[in-house]
RODO-2510 file (C-alpha; in nm, 4 decimals, decimal comma):
residues 586
     n   res          X          Y          Z
     1     m     0,0308    -1,4182    -2,7121
     2     t     0,1291    -1,3878    -2,3763
     3     n     0,0777    -1,5960    -2,0409
     4     n    -0,2217    -1,8499    -2,0219
     5     p    -0,5411    -1,6728    -1,9744
     6     i    -0,6424    -1,6369    -1,6046
     7     s    -0,8757    -1,9266    -1,5137
     8     k    -1,2284    -1,8309    -1,4273
     9     l    -1,1579    -1,4631    -1,4687
    10     l    -1,3736    -1,2504    -1,2015
    11     r    -1,5636    -0,9918    -1,4035
    12     l    -1,5755    -0,7172    -1,1521
    13     v    -1,6026    -0,3439    -1,1765
    14     m    -1,3967    -0,2454    -0,8477
    15     l    -1,2297     0,0529    -0,6815
    16     l    -0,8556     0,0234    -0,6957
    17     a    -0,8534     0,0383    -0,3487
    18     v    -1,0100    -0,3256    -0,3372
    19     v    -1,1010    -0,4417    -0,0001
    20     l    -0,9986    -0,8057     0,0806
    21     l    -1,2072    -0,9418     0,3657
    22     l    -1,0690    -1,2414     0,5162
    23     s    -1,3586    -1,4869     0,6194
    24     s    -1,3630    -1,6856     0,9316
    25     c    -1,5186    -1,9809     0,7389
    26     r    -1,2384    -2,1999     0,5977
    27     q    -1,2633    -2,2791     0,2324
    28     d    -1,0950    -2,6322     0,1826
    29     d    -1,0702    -2,5496    -0,1965
    30     d    -0,8890    -2,2097    -0,1520
    31     s    -0,6433    -2,2360     0,1526
    32     y    -0,3982    -2,4814     0,2759
    33     s    -0,2080    -2,4803     0,5784
    34     s     0,1207    -2,6982     0,6797
    35     h     0,0000    -2,6644     1,0488
    36     p    -0,3732    -2,6210     1,0734
    37     g    -0,4989    -2,4001     1,3351
    38     p    -0,7985    -2,1514     1,4347
    39     t    -0,8838    -1,8740     1,1486
    40     t    -1,0101    -1,5109     1,2127
    41     l    -1,1759    -1,2613     1,0146
    42     v    -0,9257    -0,9744     0,8877
    43     s    -0,9583    -0,6967     0,6427
    44     l    -0,7220    -0,5595     0,3942
    45     s    -0,7544    -0,2910     0,1291
    46     v    -0,4984    -0,2945    -0,1752
    47     s    -0,4383    -0,0957    -0,4678
    48     a    -0,1828    -0,0997    -0,7505
    49     s     0,1174     0,1075    -0,6696
    50     n     0,1250     0,4682    -0,7235
    51     s    -0,2123     0,4492    -0,9024
    52     g    -0,4970     0,6414    -0,6950
    53     a    -0,7556     0,6530    -1,0004
    54     v    -1,0915     0,4939    -0,9744
    55     a    -1,1266     0,2476    -1,2415
    56     a    -1,3784     0,0005    -1,3817
    57     s    -1,0958    -0,1447    -1,4143
    58     d    -0,9969    -0,2881    -1,7600
    59     d    -0,6629    -0,1095    -1,7357
    60     p    -0,4322    -0,3966    -1,6823
    61     a    -0,1717    -0,1850    -1,5051
    62     s    -0,4043    -0,1144    -1,2472
    63     s    -0,6659    -0,3823    -1,2357
    64     i    -0,6686    -0,6359    -0,9394
    65     r    -0,8867    -0,9273    -1,0283
    66     d    -0,8108    -1,1903    -0,7861
    67     l    -0,5892    -1,2173    -0,4676
    68     c    -0,3800    -1,4772    -0,2724
    69     i    -0,2314    -1,4346     0,0682
    70     l     0,0662    -1,6165     0,1802
    71     q     0,1316    -1,6294     0,5460
    72     f     0,4614    -1,7076     0,6499
    73     n     0,6248    -1,7486     1,0052
    74     v     0,8721    -1,5133     1,1284
    75     n     1,2524    -1,5644     1,1362
    76     g     1,3975    -1,3012     1,3421
    77     t     1,3298    -0,9823     1,1311
    78     g     1,2705    -1,1890     0,8052
    79     f     1,0664    -1,4468     0,6610
    80     g     1,0295    -1,7861     0,7916
    81     n     0,8535    -2,0809     0,6325
    82     l     0,5018    -2,0674     0,4640
    83     r     0,2451    -2,1736     0,7184
    84     h    -0,0705    -2,1142     0,5373
    85     v    -0,2160    -2,0021     0,1703
    86     a    -0,5353    -1,8375     0,1307
    87     k    -0,7074    -1,7825    -0,2145
    88     g    -0,9678    -1,5113    -0,2189
    89     s    -1,3014    -1,5616    -0,3586
    90     p    -1,5254    -1,2800    -0,4485
    91     a    -1,8307    -1,1767    -0,2202
    92     s    -1,9093    -0,8886    -0,3577
    93     a    -1,8194    -0,5829    -0,6112
    94     g    -1,4578    -0,4931    -0,4694
    95     t    -1,4510    -0,7835    -0,1891
    96     f    -1,2857    -1,1111    -0,1502
    97     n    -1,3086    -1,3469     0,1252
    98     a    -1,0460    -1,5947     0,2512
    99     t    -0,9076    -1,7239     0,5763
   100     l    -0,5950    -1,6478     0,7765
   101     l    -0,4441    -1,8568     1,0858
   102     q    -0,5077    -1,6783     1,4090
   103     s    -0,2121    -1,5988     1,6241
   104     v    -0,2175    -1,7903     1,9679
   105     n    -0,0561    -1,5235     2,1769
   106     p     0,1063    -1,1902     2,1072
   107     d     0,4457    -1,3637     2,0116
   108     d     0,3056    -1,5825     1,7473
   109     k     0,3545    -1,3347     1,4746
   110     y     0,3492    -1,3447     1,0611
   111     k     0,4571    -1,1973     0,7524
   112     l     0,1941    -1,1582     0,4658
   113     v     0,2934    -1,1894     0,1317
   114     l     0,0124    -1,0801    -0,1209
   115     l    -0,0087    -1,2010    -0,4766
   116     a    -0,2549    -1,0646    -0,7654
   117     n    -0,3618    -1,1656    -1,0929
   118     l    -0,1655    -1,4960    -1,1043
   119     p    -0,2464    -1,7261    -1,3738
   120     d    -0,3092    -2,0224    -1,1578
   121     y    -0,2918    -2,0526    -0,7768
   122     g    -0,3763    -2,4294    -0,7388
   123     f    -0,0169    -2,5440    -0,7121
   124     l     0,0547    -2,3260    -0,4119
   125     n    -0,0730    -2,6007    -0,1530
   126     s     0,2280    -2,7957    -0,2528
   127     l     0,4718    -2,5022    -0,1038
   128     s     0,3388    -2,5231     0,2619
   129     g     0,6437    -2,5161     0,5015
   130     k     0,8807    -2,3841     0,2307
   131     s     1,1013    -2,1001     0,2899
   132     y     1,0502    -1,7506     0,1164
   133     d     1,3391    -1,8137    -0,1043
   134     q     1,2063    -2,1665    -0,2054
   135     v     0,8625    -2,0461    -0,2739
   136     q     1,0337    -1,7373    -0,4711
   137     k     1,2163    -1,9767    -0,6965
   138     t     0,8808    -2,1663    -0,7421
   139     l     0,6728    -1,9041    -0,8324
   140     l     0,7785    -1,8307    -1,2109
   141     s     0,5750    -1,7069    -1,5124
   142     e     0,5500    -1,9617    -1,8140
   143     e     0,8438    -1,9533    -2,0229
   144     l     0,7618    -1,7943    -2,3660
   145     s     0,9787    -1,8741    -2,6645
   146     g     0,9440    -1,8566    -3,0357
   147     v     0,7188    -1,6168    -3,2361
   148     n     0,4807    -1,5750    -2,9359
   149     n     0,7647    -1,4584    -2,7002
   150     i     0,6339    -1,1104    -2,6360
   151     l     0,4619    -1,0341    -2,2941
   152     s     0,1189    -0,8241    -2,3576
   153     f    -0,1333    -0,7666    -2,1052
   154     d    -0,4871    -0,6422    -2,1373
   155     g    -0,8172    -0,6262    -1,9449
   156     s    -0,8400    -1,0067    -1,9011
   157     r    -0,4764    -1,0643    -1,8262
   158     p    -0,3712    -0,7790    -1,6148
   159     f    -0,0251    -0,7350    -1,4707
   160     p     0,0758    -1,0093    -1,1795
   161     m     0,1471    -0,8243    -0,8821
   162     f     0,3335    -0,8442    -0,5432
   163     g     0,3094    -0,6812    -0,2248
   164     v     0,3390    -0,7341     0,1409
   165     a     0,1011    -0,6320     0,4328
   166     n     0,1897    -0,3777     0,7355
   167     s     0,4824    -0,2178     0,5659
   168     g     0,6667    -0,5759     0,5724
   169     n     0,6530    -0,5690     0,9571
   170     s     0,5793    -0,8830     1,1259
   171     i     0,2310    -0,8723     1,2790
   172     e    -0,0069    -1,0664     1,5439
   173     i    -0,3015    -1,2040     1,3617
   174     t    -0,5859    -1,0961     1,5703
   175     a    -0,9720    -1,1330     1,5470
   176     n    -1,1464    -0,8924     1,3172
   177     m    -0,8254    -0,6839     1,2741
   178     s    -0,7814    -0,4578     0,9869
   179     l    -0,4809    -0,4031     0,7238
   180     s    -0,5226    -0,0968     0,5160
   181     d    -0,3715     0,0441     0,1933
   182     v    -0,1569    -0,2496     0,0955
   183     s     0,0057    -0,1238    -0,2346
   184     l     0,0867    -0,4008    -0,4790
   185     i     0,3706    -0,3600    -0,7557
   186     r     0,3720    -0,5041    -1,1086
   187     g     0,6066    -0,8100    -1,1730
   188     v     0,7594    -0,6488    -1,4925
   189     a     0,9071    -0,3536    -1,6098
   190     r     0,7704    -0,1318    -1,8920
   191     v     0,9846     0,0076    -2,1862
   192     d     0,9070     0,3184    -2,3968
   193     i     1,1048     0,4625    -2,6658
   194     g     1,0384     0,7530    -2,8976
   195     i     1,1916     0,9894    -3,1434
   196     g     1,2610     1,3494    -3,0826
   197     i     1,0896     1,5049    -2,7737
   198     k     0,8720     1,3419    -2,5309
   199     n     0,5393     1,4765    -2,4307
   200     a     0,3665     1,4643    -2,0906
   201     d     0,1201     1,2070    -2,2401
   202     d     0,3937     0,9559    -2,3142
   203     t     0,3790     1,0342    -2,6627
   204     w     0,6741     1,1864    -2,8822
   205     n     0,7158     1,4422    -3,1592
   206     k     1,0122     1,3763    -3,3756
   207     n     1,1148     1,7686    -3,3668
   208     g     1,3236     1,7576    -3,6964
   209     v     1,5006     1,4328    -3,6159
   210     k     1,5458     1,2683    -3,9750
   211     f     1,4503     0,9272    -3,8912
   212     n     1,1611     0,6739    -3,9216
   213     m     1,1558     0,4011    -3,6766
   214     t     1,0338     0,0458    -3,8044
   215     q     1,0756    -0,1943    -3,5655
   216     i     1,2195    -0,2686    -3,2023
   217     q     1,4118    -0,5525    -3,0760
   218     i     1,5011    -0,6595    -2,7196
   219     w     1,8240    -0,8785    -2,7143
   220     k     1,9070    -1,1157    -2,4343
   221     a     1,5709    -1,0439    -2,2463
   222     g     1,4520    -1,3136    -2,0105
   223     k     1,1885    -1,5554    -2,1118
   224     q     0,9986    -1,5615    -1,7931
   225     y     0,9941    -1,3712    -1,4756
   226     a     0,9503    -1,4457    -1,0920
   227     y     0,6025    -1,3368    -0,9331
   228     m     0,7845    -1,2656    -0,6153
   229     p     1,1322    -1,0789    -0,5938
   230     s     1,4122    -1,2039    -0,3991
   231     e     1,3805    -1,1645    -0,0300
   232     n     1,7181    -0,9471    -0,0295
   233     n     1,6193    -0,7507    -0,3266
   234     f     1,3170    -0,5337    -0,1898
   235     s     1,2576    -0,3425     0,1249
   236     s     0,9378    -0,2045     0,2656
   237     t     0,9528    -0,1549     0,6361
   238     g     0,8142     0,1940     0,6907
   239     r     0,6859     0,2352     0,3502
   240     v     0,3042     0,2633     0,3099
   241     d     0,3237     0,3059    -0,0357
   242     g     0,4491    -0,0356    -0,1287
   243     v     0,7813    -0,2099    -0,1411
   244     t     1,1173    -0,0582    -0,3061
   245     i     1,2833    -0,2949    -0,5538
   246     t     1,6450    -0,2607    -0,4673
   247     g     1,8057    -0,5034    -0,7109
   248     p     1,6537    -0,7463    -0,9747
   249     s     1,5495    -1,0959    -0,9406
   250     p     1,6039    -1,2534    -1,2967
   251     v     1,5329    -1,6185    -1,3744
   252     g     1,5621    -1,8738    -1,6667
   253     t     1,7032    -1,7958    -2,0077
   254     t     1,6989    -1,5209    -2,2624
   255     g     1,6000    -1,4749    -2,6029
   256     t     1,5313    -1,1904    -2,8569
   257     k     1,2052    -1,0209    -2,8701
   258     v     1,0736    -0,8445    -3,1849
   259     y     0,8342    -0,5384    -3,1979
   260     d     0,7267    -0,4899    -3,5818
   261     i     0,5783    -0,1713    -3,7094
   262     t     0,2304    -0,2580    -3,5826
   263     h     0,3808    -0,1600    -3,2341
   264     i     0,4958     0,1702    -3,3469
   265     t     0,2851     0,4880    -3,3823
   266     n     0,3818     0,6901    -3,6806
   267     n     0,7060     0,5803    -3,7023
   268     t     0,7899     0,7661    -3,4152
   269     y     0,7342     0,6046    -3,0665
   270     c     0,6371     0,2768    -2,9081
   271     s     0,4458     0,3551    -2,5742
   272     g     0,3135     0,1074    -2,3582
   273     k     0,3663    -0,1858    -2,5241
   274     i     0,7093    -0,3352    -2,4325
   275     y     0,7420    -0,5059    -2,1029
   276     l     1,0444    -0,7206    -1,9795
   277     p     1,1574    -0,9270    -1,7046
   278     e     1,3957    -0,8213    -1,4410
   279     a     1,7633    -0,8240    -1,5500
   280     d     2,0990    -0,7809    -1,3973
   281     l     2,3120    -0,5934    -1,6617
   282     n     2,6379    -0,6598    -1,4982
   283     w     2,7568    -0,3141    -1,5845
   284     g     3,1206    -0,2473    -1,6117
   285     d     3,1696    -0,0247    -1,9572
   286     v     2,9285    -0,0209    -2,2410
   287     y     3,1757    -0,2095    -2,4737
   288     d     3,3246    -0,4481    -2,2312
   289     a     3,3498    -0,8269    -2,1740
   290     n     2,9822    -0,8356    -2,1140
   291     h     2,8623    -0,6569    -2,3818
   292     t     2,6907    -0,9136    -2,5745
   293     d     2,5744    -1,0684    -2,2417
   294     r     2,3545    -0,7978    -2,1434
   295     v     1,9979    -0,7024    -2,2355
   296     a     1,9860    -0,4142    -2,5014
   297     v     1,7354    -0,2253    -2,7375
   298     i     1,7999    -0,2539    -3,1047
   299     v     1,6164    -0,0046    -3,2922
   300     g     1,5529    -0,0585    -3,6776
   301     g     1,4727     0,2434    -3,9013
   302     k     1,5214     0,4339    -4,2091
   303     y     1,7529     0,7448    -4,1833
   304     n     1,6981     1,0650    -4,3671
   305     g     1,4722     0,9481    -4,6231
   306     s     1,6590     0,6219    -4,7133
   307     q     1,4854     0,3303    -4,8229
   308     t     1,7220     0,0643    -4,6482
   309     e     1,6453    -0,0298    -4,2941
   310     t     1,9397    -0,0197    -4,0480
   311     f     1,9910    -0,0816    -3,6918
   312     y     2,1421     0,1043    -3,3896
   313     r     2,2107    -0,0440    -3,0112
   314     v     2,0489     0,1522    -2,7256
   315     d     2,1896     0,0490    -2,3865
   316     f     1,9952     0,0659    -2,0502
   317     k     2,2187     0,3916    -1,9618
   318     n     2,1810     0,7545    -2,0165
   319     d     2,3921     0,8572    -2,3025
   320     v     2,4261     1,2116    -2,1373
   321     s     2,4673     1,1264    -1,7807
   322     g     2,6263     0,8163    -1,8037
   323     e     2,3916     0,6523    -1,5361
   324     k     2,3559     0,2844    -1,5974
   325     m     2,0631     0,0857    -1,4950
   326     d     1,9456    -0,2455    -1,4124
   327     i     1,6063    -0,3759    -1,5281
   328     l     1,3845    -0,3534    -1,2110
   329     r     1,0138    -0,4454    -1,1952
   330     n     0,7523    -0,1908    -1,1492
   331     h     0,9557     0,0550    -1,3312
   332     v     0,9283     0,2388    -1,6508
   333     y     1,2466     0,3020    -1,8781
   334     r     1,1774     0,5686    -2,1495
   335     f     1,4248     0,6404    -2,3988
   336     t     1,4300     0,9185    -2,6166
   337     v     1,6538     0,9315    -2,9514
   338     t     1,7753     1,2912    -2,9859
   339     k     1,9790     1,2654    -3,2809
   340     v     2,0805     1,0225    -3,5668
   341     t     2,3567     1,1143    -3,7721
   342     d     2,4078     0,8096    -4,0226
   343     d     2,2795     0,4799    -4,1437
   344     g     2,3256     0,2187    -3,8776
   345     y     2,4454    -0,1388    -3,8909
   346     d     2,3086    -0,3633    -4,1677
   347     t     2,1698    -0,6082    -3,9209
   348     a     2,0158    -0,6404    -3,5833
   349     e     2,2810    -0,8910    -3,4811
   350     l     2,5947    -0,6803    -3,5940
   351     a     2,4181    -0,3580    -3,4172
   352     y     2,3962    -0,5674    -3,0923
   353     k     2,7597    -0,6960    -3,1044
   354     s     2,9149    -0,3813    -3,2262
   355     i     3,0126    -0,0563    -3,0506
   356     p     2,7057     0,1773    -3,0630
   357     k     2,7367     0,4519    -3,3104
   358     d     2,5474     0,7426    -3,5095
   359     i     2,2559     0,7577    -3,2555
   360     s     2,2219     1,0002    -2,9405
   361     f     1,9529     0,9508    -2,6703
   362     t     1,8543     1,0216    -2,3086
   363     a     1,7114     0,7554    -2,0874
   364     e     1,4718     0,8103    -1,7891
   365     l     1,3941     0,5683    -1,5299
   366     t     1,0820     0,6265    -1,3006
   367     p     0,8549     0,4345    -1,0639
   368     w     0,5394     0,3103    -1,2644
   369     t     0,3065     0,5982    -1,2019
   370     f    -0,0135     0,7238    -1,3603
   371     p    -0,0773     1,0827    -1,2978
   372     p    -0,2834     1,2611    -1,1923
   373     a    -0,2876     1,0554    -0,8660
   374     v    -0,6361     1,0895    -0,7371
   375     s    -0,6900     1,0139    -0,3538
   376     v    -0,9008     0,7037    -0,3016
   377     p    -0,9940     0,6393     0,0512
   378     s    -0,9722     0,2979     0,1752
   379     i    -1,3426     0,1401     0,1641
   380     i    -1,2987    -0,0009     0,4932
   381     g    -1,1916     0,3213     0,6372
   382     y    -0,8878     0,4238     0,8587
   383     r    -0,8239     0,1818     1,1367
   384     m    -0,5871     0,2193     1,4612
   385     v    -0,5260    -0,1063     1,6312
   386     y    -0,3385    -0,0894     1,9574
   387     q     0,0282    -0,2599     1,9267
   388     n    -0,0608    -0,3143     1,5732
   389     t    -0,1551    -0,1442     1,2495
   390     n    -0,1380     0,2323     1,2904
   391     g    -0,1344     0,1913     1,6738
   392     g     0,2265     0,0754     1,7417
   393     m     0,3585     0,4100     1,8962
   394     l     0,2708     0,3990     2,2646
   395     l     0,5488     0,6027     2,4772
   396     w     0,3952     0,9358     2,5546
   397     n     0,6722     1,0447     2,8268
   398     t     1,0029     0,9437     2,7304
   399     a     1,1288     1,0900     3,0331
   400     t     0,9085     0,8763     3,2726
   401     g     0,8383     0,6141     3,0351
   402     l     0,4723     0,6884     3,0605
   403     t     0,2747     0,4711     2,7849
   404     i    -0,0701     0,4423     2,6659
   405     p    -0,2245     0,1252     2,7928
   406     k    -0,4949    -0,0738     2,6530
   407     k    -0,8408    -0,0766     2,8127
   408     r    -0,8896    -0,2675     3,1470
   409     d    -1,0854    -0,5753     3,1870
   410     t    -1,2025    -0,4667     3,5312
   411     w    -1,3560    -0,1887     3,7054
   412     k    -1,2631    -0,1527     4,1240
   413     g    -1,1930    -0,5173     4,0912
   414     t    -1,4828    -0,6649     3,9024
   415     k    -1,4398    -0,7681     3,5739
   416     m    -1,6656    -0,6182     3,3181
   417     n    -1,7054    -0,5867     2,9304
   418     f    -1,7553    -0,2371     2,8950
   419     n    -1,8994    -0,0962     2,5800
   420     y    -1,7311     0,2669     2,5077
   421     n    -2,0103     0,3403     2,2683
   422     g    -2,2277     0,3901     2,5274
   423     f    -1,9772     0,5646     2,7460
   424     y    -2,0681     0,8998     2,6905
   425     d    -2,4507     0,8783     2,7124
   426     e    -2,4679     1,1294     3,0185
   427     t    -2,6220     1,4470     3,0851
   428     n    -2,4568     1,7561     3,2405
   429     n    -2,3042     1,5612     3,5536
   430     a    -2,1008     1,3470     3,3449
   431     y    -1,9069     1,0663     3,5070
   432     a    -2,0582     1,0619     3,8471
   433     i    -1,9155     0,7642     4,0105
   434     t    -2,2186     0,5873     4,1068
   435     y    -2,3306     0,2404     4,1098
   436     p    -2,4459     0,0454     3,9023
   437     i    -2,1895     0,1798     3,6641
   438     e    -2,3416    -0,0498     3,3860
   439     p    -2,1171     0,0251     3,0527
   440     r    -1,9493     0,3526     3,1792
   441     n    -1,6175     0,3338     3,3482
   442     g    -1,5457     0,7285     3,3226
   443     s    -1,3967     0,9547     3,5810
   444     l    -1,2419     1,2994     3,5698
   445     y    -0,8574     1,3364     3,5670
   446     h    -0,6269     1,5740     3,7216
   447     t    -0,3470     1,4498     3,5195
   448     i    -0,2714     1,2692     3,1987
   449     e    -0,1233     0,9665     3,3956
   450     v    -0,4563     0,9352     3,6119
   451     a    -0,6437     0,9474     3,2554
   452     f    -0,4186     0,6533     3,1110
   453     d    -0,4377     0,4748     3,4124
   454     y    -0,8194     0,4687     3,4490
   455     e    -0,8860     0,4836     3,0525
   456     g    -0,6820     0,2790     2,8366
   457     v    -0,7698     0,2692     2,4791
   458     y    -1,0298     0,0403     2,2996
   459     p    -0,7865    -0,2087     2,1171
   460     s    -0,9337    -0,1517     1,7450
   461     l    -1,0614     0,1714     1,6451
   462     m    -1,1705     0,3321     1,3224
   463     v    -1,0919     0,7280     1,2728
   464     s    -1,2747     0,9667     1,0463
   465     a    -1,0805     1,0368     0,7681
   466     d    -1,1211     1,4254     0,8182
   467     d    -1,2041     1,6887     1,0875
   468     v    -1,5815     1,6353     1,1684
   469     t    -1,7645     1,9959     1,1415
   470     d    -2,0884     2,1305     1,2585
   471     v    -2,4181     2,1454     1,0599
   472     t    -2,2823     2,5119     0,9532
   473     g    -1,9655     2,3589     0,8255
   474     g    -1,7579     2,5207     1,1323
   475     d    -1,4347     2,3422     1,1758
   476     t    -1,4004     2,4322     1,5379
   477     n    -1,6494     2,4008     1,8235
   478     p    -1,6918     2,4233     2,2209
   479     w    -1,6926     2,1245     2,3935
   480     k    -2,0275     2,2401     2,5440
   481     t    -2,2757     2,4971     2,4621
   482     g    -2,5217     2,5518     2,7489
   483     k    -2,6201     2,2075     2,8836
   484     t    -2,5868     2,0731     2,5228
   485     l    -2,2834     1,8507     2,4671
   486     t    -2,1630     1,9955     2,1511
   487     a    -1,8588     1,8059     2,0871
   488     f    -2,0108     1,4760     2,1687
   489     d    -2,3091     1,5419     1,9542
   490     i    -2,1070     1,6397     1,6160
   491     c    -1,9642     1,2736     1,6592
   492     r    -2,3064     1,1132     1,7650
   493     n    -2,4546     1,2763     1,4436
   494     y    -2,1501     1,1775     1,2052
   495     e    -2,2376     0,8965     0,9510
   496     g    -1,9044     0,8487     0,7897
   497     d    -1,8337     0,5395     0,5850
   498     g    -2,2115     0,4468     0,6498
   499     f    -2,1801     0,3902     1,0452
   500     g    -2,3488     0,5739     1,2988
   501     d    -2,1815     0,4765     1,6219
   502     w    -1,9096     0,7357     1,6031
   503     r    -1,8015     0,8977     1,9534
   504     l    -1,5490     1,1528     2,0649
   505     p    -1,2128     0,9917     2,1523
   506     r    -1,1107     0,9535     2,5211
   507     l    -0,7973     1,1276     2,6168
   508     s    -0,6040     0,8157     2,6109
   509     e    -0,7165     0,7459     2,2544
   510     l    -0,6528     1,0958     2,1142
   511     a    -0,3097     1,0538     2,2487
   512     l    -0,2767     0,7318     2,0466
   513     l    -0,4015     0,9218     1,7540
   514     y    -0,1516     1,1860     1,7941
   515     l     0,1304     0,9344     1,8544
   516     n     0,0457     0,7320     1,5161
   517     r    -0,0687     1,0292     1,3176
   518     g     0,2239     0,9880     1,0775
   519     s     0,1252     0,6275     0,9572
   520     l    -0,2353     0,7280     0,9257
   521     e    -0,1677     1,0456     0,7128
   522     a     0,0431     0,8497     0,4738
   523     m    -0,2591     0,6448     0,3901
   524     r    -0,4542     0,7860     0,0694
   525     g    -0,7210     1,0352     0,1667
   526     f    -0,6649     1,0837     0,5235
   527     a    -0,6433     1,4267     0,6001
   528     p    -0,3547     1,5531     0,7968
   529     l    -0,4153     1,6238     1,1626
   530     s    -0,3403     1,9856     1,2847
   531     g    -0,4214     2,2257     1,5597
   532     t    -0,5978     2,1469     1,9064
   533     y    -0,8556     1,8502     1,9211
   534     w    -1,1161     1,7820     2,1945
   535     s    -1,1001     1,4536     2,3759
   536     g    -1,4171     1,3323     2,5572
   537     s    -1,2511     1,3143     2,8871
   538     e    -1,2838     1,5932     3,1640
   539     y    -1,0429     1,7804     3,3932
   540     l    -1,0521     1,7140     3,7502
   541     v    -1,0389     2,0434     3,9312
   542     s    -1,0034     1,9398     4,2871
   543     d    -1,1031     1,6318     4,5215
   544     s    -1,3999     1,7872     4,6493
   545     k    -1,7320     1,5976     4,6007
   546     v    -1,8605     1,8668     4,3803
   547     d    -1,5611     1,8665     4,1528
   548     k    -1,5691     1,5112     4,1384
   549     r    -1,9028     1,5205     3,9923
   550     h    -1,8767     1,7967     3,7489
   551     s    -1,6161     2,0139     3,5804
   552     e    -1,6206     2,3128     3,3306
   553     q    -1,2823     2,1963     3,1822
   554     a    -1,1986     1,9119     2,9544
   555     w    -0,8843     1,7807     2,8083
   556     g    -0,7747     1,8570     2,4590
   557     i    -0,4315     1,7906     2,2496
   558     n    -0,2559     2,0348     2,0653
   559     f    -0,1306     1,8291     1,7538
   560     d     0,1246     2,1202     1,6437
   561     a     0,2988     2,0562     1,9674
   562     t     0,5349     1,8128     2,0986
   563     n     0,4212     1,5492     2,3705
   564     p     0,3861     1,5258     2,6559
   565     g     0,3425     1,9067     2,7188
   566     n     0,0827     1,9378     2,4442
   567     a    -0,2015     1,7859     2,6436
   568     a    -0,3843     2,0361     2,8734
   569     p    -0,6950     2,1203     3,0116
   570     y    -0,9510     2,3787     2,8453
   571     d    -1,2568     2,5674     2,9208
   572     k    -1,5524     2,3862     2,7650
   573     t    -1,7872     2,6734     2,6610
   574     t    -1,5174     2,9308     2,5700
   575     k    -1,2614     2,7480     2,3924
   576     k    -1,3237     2,6111     2,0444
   577     f    -1,1476     2,3244     1,8948
   578     k    -1,1253     2,0789     1,6187
   579     i    -1,2892     1,7344     1,6419
   580     r    -1,1877     1,4055     1,5029
   581     c    -1,4396     1,1138     1,5509
   582     v    -1,3625     0,7464     1,6416
   583     r    -1,5667     0,4349     1,6613
   584     q    -1,5012     0,0719     1,8041
   585     t    -1,4505    -0,1880     1,5333
   586     q    -1,4776    -0,5044     1,7749
***
């Protein structure tokens, strides 16, 4: 027995990289606000921590069946009060719809907490206006006791999970923005124990150890756990692979959990069947004043052919190195009993209260991983949002203070809504400054400062996951072949993620990609950028009328060199460089 079954379980076959589409349509049953305000469409992709495999997914350790988003105000660099709660509802396979409050200005920022696989979400409406600490102390699992006090999870009851969007940084919620690769961590720890030698597949061979394991008991184990860690016990800023748990967040009372012979394979090991709430073990020495107050594993078994079951205490420390451990969520504790030299204590209670004896073991603490880690690109692609997700680095030249600006709203004093997807629909005399300019606002640029001033980047871009090649598979190409705009056509013909409106990035956009490549490359499935890449911006040789209308040089950026000196003009026909395409998403 375990927590109550998840109500209205969503039977979905999905990628682990689940896309959460936050709908602009408010659903009164599924979202709650302490201060109602305008909502907007936002996209997120989420996956279980350190799990890259595509699953169908009945694996409870990686399944994400439902999602809830808690939108907090910002208090300095930390969490403020809970402003809004959005419950996801399924839209299609791997897709959820919900609502978020839209920021009213750039200073109106939020922190987003994501919760998955909770048994119930309906009570969350009562928490609006509460602090993170108050919410954390309220969101607790059911307290389990008696004979049904063992935590177990399966395909219909996957692990509750927790995560924070945008690496834990505060974020302006803008229209149609995207937040990709939010990694969720599981709310409990896993404990495996075996005899002899551990194998790579989490099984054990006895390797001559004369001991048959018959039962396992966990003493002073928590009866419930918190769905969210305490605010001071995790960090996330700068991490794209999820939060790091820095300390335990225990709650409630404790008891004893018993795992009988049905949980043990061949009297040798118990793997993937013991799950525990977090615990602070108050370490001093193994046999100190807290010896009978901390969580410990009691192994029951028969030594050297004996028919008498005796018991041994195993503490959460490494018997060889002396390393002591607290019990942290989303970690796996693997104990290997390497030697048993005599019968243990007569009872489990006596073993718990006494000095450990006649047993040697090693203990391994690892993050909860599932090798092999197969790369799973985000279903919604790789986004670069100006001053936001994967687009926060803007300073190009530290000496001069040159930064990359956002696209302008005016052209020569006239306010226009430029469609950059039509920007490059020219022939060989590209960027002729003639009227009407229609959607185009291009020019030729003698310096990168002028290019930034004229161009600016489109506020929300999708970036191709890998370098885009020509039909022959060539990974470098000229900017132009004869009168054919080769580099442009490669992006125009690209249909990545099912879209047909890809284009060559302008110089300012390629520079933004260079500055923010680290956060993009840290996302699953995004191929690293290296070498020199073409931009769609041409180089102005001189101020003559002819040169203003036509140039045989275009700008490129060397991603293996440091800025600002890595942007330069190159001959369009003789030089061959790489191509990474972009498309606008708003």
